[in-house]
N, C-alpha and C positions, 0 to 999 in steps of 0.2 A: 503494500499499499504506499503510496506517495505522501510524504511528510513536508509540509509547505516550511521552508525556513524563513523566507522574506517576501514581502509583497512591495512592490514598486507601483506608485501611482502616476499615471500620465498626467502631465501639466499642460496648460492651454498652449504653450508655445511648442509643445510636441505633437500637436493635432497634426494627422495625415502620416506621420512617420510609420515605415514598415517595421514590425516587430523586431527584425534584425537591427535595423537602423538605431532604433531606441535602445536595445540592449547594448549595442557598441557605443553608443553615447554615455550611457549611465553605467556601463562597466567596463572603460577604456582599457584596463589592464587584461582583459579576457581575450584571447586570440579568436579571430573570426570564425576560424574552423571548429573551435570548441563550442562557440554559441550555436553555431549551424547544427553542429551533432545534437546538442540538447533539443534543439527545435524538431529537427527530423525524427528523433526518437519520442515527441511526443511528452516531454518532461517539463515543459513551461505552458502554463494555463493563464486564462483571462476570465476575470469576473466583471461584466458589464450590467450596469443598472437595468433591472426588468428581464435579464436574460439568464440561462443556466451557464455553468461554468463550461467553458470551450477549450480546446487543445488549440496552441498558436503554430503557425507556420510562418516562415521566413518573410513572405510578402504580404502577410496580413496588415491591414492599416488599422491604425489604433485612435481612439477618440479620447479627449479629456475625461479623466474622472475614471477611466480604465484601470482595474487592479491587475497587474502582473504577477502571477503566483510563481515563485521559483522554487525548485526542488532542494531537498536536503542532499548537500553535496560538499564534502570536504574541500575538493579544489575550488567551487564556485565561491564557498564562504571566504577562501583566502583571497581569491580575485575581487570579491567585493571589498574585502577589507583593504586591499591595495587601491581601489578605485572610491575610497572615501565613504564607504558604507552605501554604494549606489548612487552618490550624489553627482556622479560623472566626473570625479577627479581622480587621476592616477597619482597617488602619493609617491614620490621618489625619496624625500627626506623631510623630516619635521624635527624641530627643536622648540624651545620656549619661545623663540623670537622669529623663527624663519621656516617657512613651507615652501617647497619645492615640488611642483606637480607638472605632468607629462601635458603639454598641450597637442590635440589633434589636428591635422590638417583641416581646414575649413572651419574652424571656430575662432572668432575674433577674442583677443585678448580682453578688450573693454567693450562697453556698451556702446552702440551705435545704430545708424538706421539699418533696421532689417534685423538686428540682434540686439535689440533693448533689454530682452528678459535671458536670453541663451546667450551667454558668453562664460569666457574662463573666469574672469572676476566674480561673477554672480554664482557659479559653481563653487568656487571656493568659498563665499560667503555662506552658501547653504551647507558646506561640510562643516565649516567651523561652526555653525549655529547648531547643527545635527550632534557634535561632538561635544557640546558645552562649553565652547570656546568663544565668548563673546568679545572678540577683537575686531577693532576697526582693521581691514586688511587692504593691500593695495599692491599691485605688480611692482617690481623695482626696474623692470625692463619689459619690452615688447617683442613678440615675433610676428611677422606678417600673417593675415589670415591663413594664407594656403602652406605655410611653413609649419611643420611640427617641431616639438622638442621641449626640453625643460624651461619653465618659467619660475623665476623667484618671487615670492611675496612675503612682505613684512606682516607680523604679526602684532599690531598695536602700532601707535604714531611713532614712538621712539624707534621701534625697528624698522619701520618704513623709511624715517629720516637717515638712518645710518646705513641701512643698505643702500639706500639712493645714493648718498655720498660715495660709497665704495664704487657705485656702477660709473658716476660722473667724473671719478677719479681714474677710470679705466683699470681697476683692479680686480674686474671679475672677466676672465678669461672665457671665451666662448670658441667652440670649433664647431663647424658645419661639415655635412656631407652632401654633394651635390653630384648630380649625372649630368654630363655636358655633351654636345655632340662632339663627334670627331675624336681622334685618338690624341691625347696628351700624355706623353711618355716622359715628362720630364716634370721638375719643380720651378716654381716661378713665383714673380711678383706683378701686382697691377696696379699701376700708379696713373691716375688720370682725373680729369675734370668732367664732373657730371651735375645735372640740375639737382637742386635740394631745396626744398622749402622756397621756390621762386628765385633763387640765386644760383651762380654756379660756384661748386665748391670741389676741393680737392679730396679723391677717394683713394685710399690704399689698402691693398689686402696681399696676403701670400698665400701660396696653395701647393700641395704636392699631390702629385699623381699615385693613386693607389693600386688600381687596376685600370687595364683599358683593352678594348677592341677596336677594330677600324672605325666602327661606328659611334662609339660611346667610351666616355672615361669617368670613373668614379673617382672625384678628388676630395680631398681635406683641405677647408678654406679657414683662415684665420683673418679677422677684420682689425685692421690697424683704426678705421675710422668706422663710423656706424650711420651712413647715409641710408635714407629709405630705397629699399630694393637694390641696393648697392651691388649684391653678389649677381643678381639677375640682369642687370643692366651691364655692368662691366664685362661679363664673361660673354653676354650677347654682343656688345661692341666689339669684343674680341675675336668675333666669330665662332664662339663655342657656346651658343644658347642652352639653358637648360632645359633638359626633358619634361614636358608637361607645361611649358611655360607659353601660354597664348599670348599674353601680353607681348612678350618679347620675341615672338616668333620662333619657339623653341619646337623641337619634333614633339607630337602629340598623337602616339599611337593609342589605338582603341582600348588595349590591354592595359594602359596607365591612365587611371583616373584623377590625378592630382598632380600637383608640382613636386618635382623631385628635389627637395631641398629639406634637410632635416639637421636641427643643431643637436649634436650628439654628445657633446662633454660641456661642462660648467667647471671652473675650478676658481676657488677665493677662499680667503680666510674670514671666518665669520667675525664680525666686529666686536663682539659681546664677550667671547671666551678665547679667540685666537684660533678656534679649531679648523683646520683644513679640510673644506669641503671639496670633494671631487664626485661629480654626478657623472655617470656614464649612461647614456641613453641608446641602445641599439637601434638600427634601422627598423622602423614598422615592417610588419609582415609583407604588406603589398609592395613595397619598395625591395624588399629583400627577394620578393618572388621574381620582380620585373628583371633586376639585376641577373638572376640566374636564367632567366629566359634568354637574355642577349649572350648568354655565354661567358658572364663575367666570372672571375674567381671570387671567393667570398672570404677574404682574410680576417684575421682576429680582430682587426678594427671594426668591423660591422657588427660583431656581437657585444661591442662594448669594452674591449679589450684592446690596447694600442698594439699595432704590430711591431712598434719600435721599441716597447717595453717601458715605456714613459708612465 
């Protein structure tokens, strides 16, 4: 007999999502394949007002107020814990002052037009409230909506201020993984002038080629400046646009449904106790699968551990 462990309630802004999309948003730590198997085996059910309990499938559309009944599963329980108890945040690190969560592609960091209710900041606020932590929280930095990777939040006004100072001083190191068109079999630097906030500003970055085939190269990028769309614009201007980048005319094969840009590593010293924080965020499953489909090798850096031993 099925034992229900947790109920998730569909909110207004989640109306019209398929069941699989809803679960991927609410339990981002869970692999897509694992959620698909739970649905395929009929282990996830729905309660809707005025209706009998129903078994859900991948493409079933949800309505506000629907109760999604999850099964008793040790693995699912662990994944829920890593996803902020179903509030839609995958927690990578947490201390008294700092919270680092994984941002999926397609989710904005802040509220804005079209995503005033569903954004990373609102999910973090829901997670903190749901765990009895009544802090003012704010992201210390941002990632573009289409980019995935870890984002640092301060817990409380002082934490937000101190972590913000750390970021402004350039003391938080971020490394990105991008798949670009063409074969780059060397390391290099990019130094150019690009538009930024209505002005022309200098933008610099360094990169190293990790693995390449004639049609594509996986590169690790470190920014010395942080201009909007800097990586995307600079590599496109250099003749190597990113895969999945429609804005800058990158290759957009049908098997890749998102921009191939992922922040995979954060390093900084927490300003409160001096603790060294190193966050490794491996490539999301859909990006790793796409690399393999192109015949690219998958060295240790892709799984979150540097191939050079750093």
